[in-house]
C-alpha positions as CSV (number, residue, x, y, z in Angstrom):
1,M,120.1,58.5,75.6
2,T,118.5,59.7,72.4
3,M,115.5,57.7,71.0
4,V,116.2,56.6,67.5
5,K,112.9,57.1,65.4
6,T,114.2,58.0,62.0
7,I,117.2,56.4,60.3
8,L,118.6,57.8,56.7
9,V,120.7,55.4,54.7
10,A,122.3,57.2,52.0
11,T,122.9,55.0,48.7
12,D,124.9,55.4,45.6
13,F,123.9,51.7,44.7
14,S,127.5,50.4,45.3
15,E,128.4,47.4,47.5
16,P,129.3,49.7,50.6
17,S,125.9,51.3,50.2
18,D,124.2,47.9,50.1
19,A,126.2,47.1,53.3
20,A,125.1,50.2,54.8
21,L,121.4,49.5,54.0
22,L,121.7,46.1,55.8
23,Y,122.9,47.7,58.9
24,G,120.2,50.6,58.4
25,R,117.4,47.9,58.1
26,E,118.5,46.0,61.1
27,L,118.9,49.1,63.2
28,A,115.5,50.5,62.3
29,G,113.9,47.1,63.0
30,R,115.4,47.1,66.5
31,F,114.6,50.7,67.3
32,G,111.1,50.4,65.8
33,A,112.4,53.4,63.6
34,T,111.2,54.7,60.0
35,L,113.9,54.0,57.4
36,H,114.6,56.8,54.8
37,V,116.6,55.3,51.7
38,L,118.1,58.4,49.9
39,H,120.0,58.6,46.6
40,A,121.4,62.0,45.5
41,V,121.3,62.3,41.6
42,Q,123.9,64.5,40.1
43,D,122.5,67.6,38.5
44,I,124.2,67.1,35.2
45,Y,123.3,70.6,34.0
46,V,125.1,72.4,36.7
47,G,127.4,69.8,38.4
48,A,129.5,68.1,35.8
49,L,129.4,70.7,32.9
50,G,128.7,74.0,34.4
51,A,125.7,76.3,33.8
52,E,127.1,77.8,30.7
53,N,127.3,74.3,28.7
54,S,124.0,72.8,29.9
55,S,122.4,73.7,26.8
56,A,124.4,71.1,24.9
57,L,122.7,68.3,26.8
58,P,119.1,67.0,25.6
59,P,116.4,68.4,28.3
60,Y,115.2,65.2,29.0
61,L,118.3,63.7,30.1
62,Q,118.1,64.6,33.7
63,Q,114.6,63.3,33.9
64,Q,115.8,60.0,32.6
65,I,118.5,59.8,34.9
66,E,116.0,60.9,38.0
67,D,113.6,58.2,36.9
68,E,116.3,55.5,36.7
69,A,117.3,56.4,40.2
70,R,113.7,56.2,41.5
71,R,113.2,52.7,40.0
72,R,116.6,51.7,41.8
73,V,115.7,53.1,44.9
74,N,112.2,51.7,44.9
75,E,113.9,48.2,44.3
76,L,116.2,48.7,47.1
77,V,113.2,49.2,49.6
78,V,110.9,46.4,48.7
79,D,110.1,44.2,51.4
80,S,108.6,41.1,49.9
81,D,107.3,39.8,53.4
82,R,106.4,43.1,55.0
83,S,108.4,42.0,58.0
84,G,110.8,45.0,57.8
85,P,110.7,48.6,59.1
86,A,108.4,51.4,57.5
87,T,110.6,52.7,54.6
88,V,110.4,56.1,52.6
89,P,112.2,55.9,49.4
90,V,113.8,59.5,48.4
91,V,115.7,60.8,45.3
92,V,117.0,64.1,45.3
93,T,118.9,66.1,42.6
94,S,121.8,68.1,43.6
95,S,125.6,69.1,42.8
96,S,126.4,68.1,46.2
97,P,125.4,64.7,47.6
98,A,127.0,65.4,51.1
99,L,125.1,68.7,51.5
100,S,121.7,67.1,50.1
101,I,122.1,64.2,52.8
102,V,122.8,66.6,55.6
103,D,119.9,69.2,54.3
104,Y,117.6,66.2,54.1
105,A,118.4,64.9,57.6
106,K,118.0,68.5,59.0
107,D,114.7,68.9,57.2
108,H,113.2,65.6,58.3
109,G,114.4,65.3,61.9
110,I,116.5,62.0,61.0
111,D,118.0,60.7,64.2
112,M,120.8,58.8,62.6
113,I,122.6,58.6,59.2
114,V,123.9,55.3,58.0
115,M,126.1,55.2,54.9
116,G,128.8,53.1,53.4
117,T,132.4,54.3,52.7
118,H,134.7,53.0,50.0
119,G,137.8,53.3,52.3
120,R,139.9,55.3,49.9
121,G,143.4,56.2,51.0
122,A,144.3,59.8,51.9
123,L,145.5,60.7,48.3
124,A,142.3,59.4,46.7
125,R,140.1,61.5,49.5
126,L,142.6,64.6,48.7
127,M,141.8,64.5,45.2
128,M,138.0,63.4,45.1
129,G,136.7,64.4,48.5
130,S,134.7,61.8,50.6
131,V,131.2,62.2,50.8
132,A,131.0,60.4,54.1
133,E,133.7,62.5,55.6
134,R,131.7,65.9,54.8
135,V,128.4,64.1,55.9
136,V,130.4,63.2,59.4
137,R,131.4,66.9,59.9
138,L,128.3,68.5,58.7
139,A,125.5,66.0,60.0
140,P,122.9,67.2,62.7
141,C,122.9,63.7,64.2
142,A,124.8,60.5,64.7
143,V,126.4,59.0,61.5
144,L,127.4,55.3,61.2
145,T,129.9,54.5,58.4
146,V,129.8,51.1,57.0
147,R,133.0,49.8,55.3
148,H,132.7,47.1,52.8
149,P,133.5,44.4,53.2
150,E,131.8,44.9,56.7
151,H,131.6,42.9,59.8
152,E,128.3,40.9,60.2
153,F,125.8,41.6,63.0
154,V,126.4,39.6,66.1
155,R,123.4,39.0,68.1
156,P,123.6,38.9,71.8
157,D,122.0,35.5,72.0
158,A,124.8,34.1,69.7
159,L,127.3,35.4,72.0
160,T,125.7,33.8,74.9
161,A,125.6,30.6,73.3
162,S,128.8,30.4,72.1
163,A,130.2,31.4,75.6
164,H,128.5,28.4,77.4
165,M,129.9,26.2,74.6
166,R,133.5,27.1,75.6
167,P,135.5,24.5,77.7
């Protein structure tokens, strides 16, 4: 059995990512693990437009996007009562979110990746690709994908209580 000391939650600020963050926090708390919350910012100068068209965009635009992503990630990791796991906010810039997640996991010895999935159909995945699918294929560790809406955690003590209540 592998000890889980570091958990990475990848977020794109969507509802499935929020659900994954709930799972990541719960798992990190149960294992006493450090939680890394990562957002991969699209490199607008290379990713969307191609390097040859990057001069058409103002040079400060990428920085503004990254600053906003940092602000949002920092909001996600706030633990007002400090009862949650130790958390590391991370923002990286990349043209491939999946590869950024995998590389971060490799570079930081991540034991488990938790990420949301939008649950798209086969045609949508074929046309757009799936970050979660690529991460599952390439990750150096276990990957837990969470669909939204997700099933809630069921605590073992709640199962025991409900079993005793049945006639």
